[in-house]
C-alpha positions as protocol buffer text, in pm:
chain_id: "A"
residue {
  index: 1
  type: MET
  ca { x: 492 y: -1260 z: -3293 }
}
residue {
  index: 2
  type: ARG
  ca { x: 768 y: -1044 z: -3297 }
}
residue {
  index: 3
  type: LEU
  ca { x: 595 y: -725 z: -3161 }
}
residue {
  index: 4
  type: SER
  ca { x: 404 y: -909 z: -2890 }
}
residue {
  index: 5
  type: SER
  ca { x: 729 y: -1031 z: -2761 }
}
residue {
  index: 6
  type: ALA
  ca { x: 844 y: -700 z: -2795 }
}
residue {
  index: 7
  type: ALA
  ca { x: 560 y: -575 z: -2573 }
}
residue {
  index: 8
  type: ALA
  ca { x: 599 y: -856 z: -2268 }
}
residue {
  index: 9
  type: PHE
  ca { x: 941 y: -711 z: -2263 }
}
residue {
  index: 10
  type: CYS
  ca { x: 835 y: -349 z: -2233 }
}
residue {
  index: 11
  type: ALA
  ca { x: 601 y: -458 z: -2007 }
}
residue {
  index: 12
  type: ALA
  ca { x: 829 y: -625 z: -1795 }
}
residue {
  index: 13
  type: LEU
  ca { x: 1088 y: -381 z: -1764 }
}
residue {
  index: 14
  type: LEU
  ca { x: 814 y: -124 z: -1638 }
}
residue {
  index: 15
  type: MET
  ca { x: 644 y: -334 z: -1375 }
}
residue {
  index: 16
  type: ALA
  ca { x: 1009 y: -392 z: -1202 }
}
residue {
  index: 17
  type: SER
  ca { x: 979 y: -183 z: -919 }
}
residue {
  index: 18
  type: PRO
  ca { x: 1342 y: 11 z: -867 }
}
residue {
  index: 19
  type: ALA
  ca { x: 1546 y: -50 z: -565 }
}
residue {
  index: 20
  type: PHE
  ca { x: 1492 y: 165 z: -289 }
}
residue {
  index: 21
  type: ALA
  ca { x: 1818 y: 307 z: -184 }
}
residue {
  index: 22
  type: ASP
  ca { x: 1827 y: 295 z: 278 }
}
residue {
  index: 23
  type: SER
  ca { x: 1823 y: 545 z: 402 }
}
residue {
  index: 24
  type: ARG
  ca { x: 1897 y: 688 z: 817 }
}
residue {
  index: 25
  type: VAL
  ca { x: 1868 y: 1054 z: 943 }
}
residue {
  index: 26
  type: PHE
  ca { x: 2096 y: 1060 z: 1259 }
}
residue {
  index: 27
  type: ILE
  ca { x: 2032 y: 1353 z: 1504 }
}
residue {
  index: 28
  type: PHE
  ca { x: 2323 y: 1497 z: 1783 }
}
residue {
  index: 29
  type: ALA
  ca { x: 2389 y: 1779 z: 1949 }
}
residue {
  index: 30
  type: SER
  ca { x: 2601 y: 2005 z: 1786 }
}
residue {
  index: 31
  type: GLN
  ca { x: 2887 y: 2014 z: 1992 }
}
residue {
  index: 32
  type: PRO
  ca { x: 3216 y: 2278 z: 1918 }
}
residue {
  index: 33
  type: ASP
  ca { x: 3536 y: 2105 z: 1884 }
}
residue {
  index: 34
  type: GLY
  ca { x: 3690 y: 2461 z: 1771 }
}
residue {
  index: 35
  type: TYR
  ca { x: 3782 y: 2311 z: 1410 }
}
residue {
  index: 36
  type: GLY
  ca { x: 3503 y: 2462 z: 1283 }
}
residue {
  index: 37
  type: ILE
  ca { x: 3356 y: 2207 z: 1170 }
}
residue {
  index: 38
  type: ASP
  ca { x: 2983 y: 2236 z: 1346 }
}
residue {
  index: 39
  type: GLU
  ca { x: 2931 y: 2549 z: 1131 }
}
residue {
  index: 40
  type: CYS
  ca { x: 2948 y: 2402 z: 838 }
}
residue {
  index: 41
  type: LEU
  ca { x: 2723 y: 2084 z: 950 }
}
residue {
  index: 42
  type: ALA
  ca { x: 2435 y: 2341 z: 1110 }
}
residue {
  index: 43
  type: ASN
  ca { x: 2500 y: 2550 z: 786 }
}
residue {
  index: 44
  type: GLY
  ca { x: 2485 y: 2382 z: 484 }
}
residue {
  index: 45
  type: ALA
  ca { x: 2787 y: 2459 z: 363 }
}
residue {
  index: 46
  type: SER
  ca { x: 3010 y: 2271 z: 192 }
}
residue {
  index: 47
  type: CYS
  ca { x: 3268 y: 2249 z: 388 }
}
residue {
  index: 48
  type: GLY
  ca { x: 3066 y: 1989 z: 632 }
}
residue {
  index: 49
  type: ALA
  ca { x: 3059 y: 1729 z: 333 }
}
residue {
  index: 50
  type: THR
  ca { x: 3330 y: 1562 z: 356 }
}
residue {
  index: 51
  type: ALA
  ca { x: 3248 y: 1534 z: 761 }
}
residue {
  index: 52
  type: ALA
  ca { x: 2896 y: 1490 z: 686 }
}
residue {
  index: 53
  type: ARG
  ca { x: 3060 y: 1171 z: 443 }
}
residue {
  index: 54
  type: MET
  ca { x: 3257 y: 1098 z: 704 }
}
residue {
  index: 55
  type: TYR
  ca { x: 3049 y: 1069 z: 1060 }
}
residue {
  index: 56
  type: CYS
  ca { x: 2812 y: 871 z: 727 }
}
residue {
  index: 57
  type: GLU
  ca { x: 3056 y: 606 z: 646 }
}
residue {
  index: 58
  type: SER
  ca { x: 3116 y: 513 z: 986 }
}
residue {
  index: 59
  type: ARG
  ca { x: 2805 y: 396 z: 1024 }
}
residue {
  index: 60
  type: GLN
  ca { x: 2872 y: 196 z: 738 }
}
residue {
  index: 61
  type: PHE
  ca { x: 2650 y: 389 z: 484 }
}
residue {
  index: 62
  type: THR
  ca { x: 2835 y: 501 z: 141 }
}
residue {
  index: 63
  type: GLN
  ca { x: 2692 y: 927 z: 150 }
}
residue {
  index: 64
  type: ALA
  ca { x: 2544 y: 1182 z: 332 }
}
residue {
  index: 65
  type: SER
  ca { x: 2279 y: 1304 z: 126 }
}
residue {
  index: 66
  type: ALA
  ca { x: 2172 y: 1609 z: 304 }
}
residue {
  index: 67
  type: TYR
  ca { x: 2301 y: 1801 z: 699 }
}
residue {
  index: 68
  type: HIS
  ca { x: 2158 y: 2076 z: 816 }
}
residue {
  index: 69
  type: ARG
  ca { x: 2114 y: 2212 z: 1179 }
}
residue {
  index: 70
  type: LEU
  ca { x: 1747 y: 2170 z: 1347 }
}
residue {
  index: 71
  type: ALA
  ca { x: 1566 y: 2395 z: 1611 }
}
residue {
  index: 72
  type: PRO
  ca { x: 1494 y: 2164 z: 1965 }
}
residue {
  index: 73
  type: GLU
  ca { x: 1138 y: 2191 z: 1906 }
}
residue {
  index: 74
  type: ASP
  ca { x: 1224 y: 1946 z: 1562 }
}
residue {
  index: 75
  type: VAL
  ca { x: 1328 y: 1692 z: 1765 }
}
residue {
  index: 76
  type: THR
  ca { x: 1097 y: 1676 z: 2041 }
}
residue {
  index: 77
  type: GLY
  ca { x: 1032 y: 1330 z: 2105 }
}
residue {
  index: 78
  type: ALA
  ca { x: 1391 y: 1168 z: 1921 }
}
residue {
  index: 79
  type: ILE
  ca { x: 1581 y: 1242 z: 2230 }
}
residue {
  index: 80
  type: PRO
  ca { x: 1647 y: 985 z: 2448 }
}
residue {
  index: 81
  type: ALA
  ca { x: 1552 y: 1102 z: 2823 }
}
residue {
  index: 82
  type: SER
  ca { x: 1910 y: 1014 z: 2936 }
}
residue {
  index: 83
  type: THR
  ca { x: 1991 y: 1312 z: 2705 }
}
residue {
  index: 84
  type: THR
  ca { x: 1999 y: 1637 z: 2888 }
}
residue {
  index: 85
  type: VAL
  ca { x: 1909 y: 2002 z: 2697 }
}
residue {
  index: 86
  type: ARG
  ca { x: 2051 y: 2281 z: 2808 }
}
residue {
  index: 87
  type: PRO
  ca { x: 1919 y: 2624 z: 2620 }
}
residue {
  index: 88
  type: GLY
  ca { x: 2069 y: 2726 z: 2317 }
}
residue {
  index: 89
  type: ASP
  ca { x: 2186 y: 2398 z: 2204 }
}
residue {
  index: 90
  type: ASN
  ca { x: 2259 y: 2326 z: 1879 }
}
residue {
  index: 91
  type: TYR
  ca { x: 2164 y: 2005 z: 1650 }
}
residue {
  index: 92
  type: ILE
  ca { x: 2250 y: 1899 z: 1359 }
}
residue {
  index: 93
  type: ALA
  ca { x: 2091 y: 1599 z: 1118 }
}
residue {
  index: 94
  type: ILE
  ca { x: 2257 y: 1373 z: 872 }
}
residue {
  index: 95
  type: THR
  ca { x: 2019 y: 1146 z: 625 }
}
residue {
  index: 96
  type: CYS
  ca { x: 2292 y: 899 z: 513 }
}
residue {
  index: 97
  type: GLN
  ca { x: 2265 y: 656 z: 247 }
}
residue {
  index: 98
  type: ARG
  ca { x: 2352 y: 293 z: 131 }
}
């Protein structure tokens, strides 16, 4: 009897689905600000970690799990039609999680 209740408990734990974090990828044009933050984000350097985290927090997410440069052809169709795309524009993707 004791073995069957332990087995039932283990089965219940294994069947419980884990909670998945809500995540979202934000894509925006890199705009040099003179501080070099755009290059830190674009290159995935550790100096961009704080900027990426602050970006996510400003949108009610708790952390930035990734940030890097995207080529313009990687975001085809994801840029609003009202956005002016200039040759040489760099795009940055920040993945935020709750």
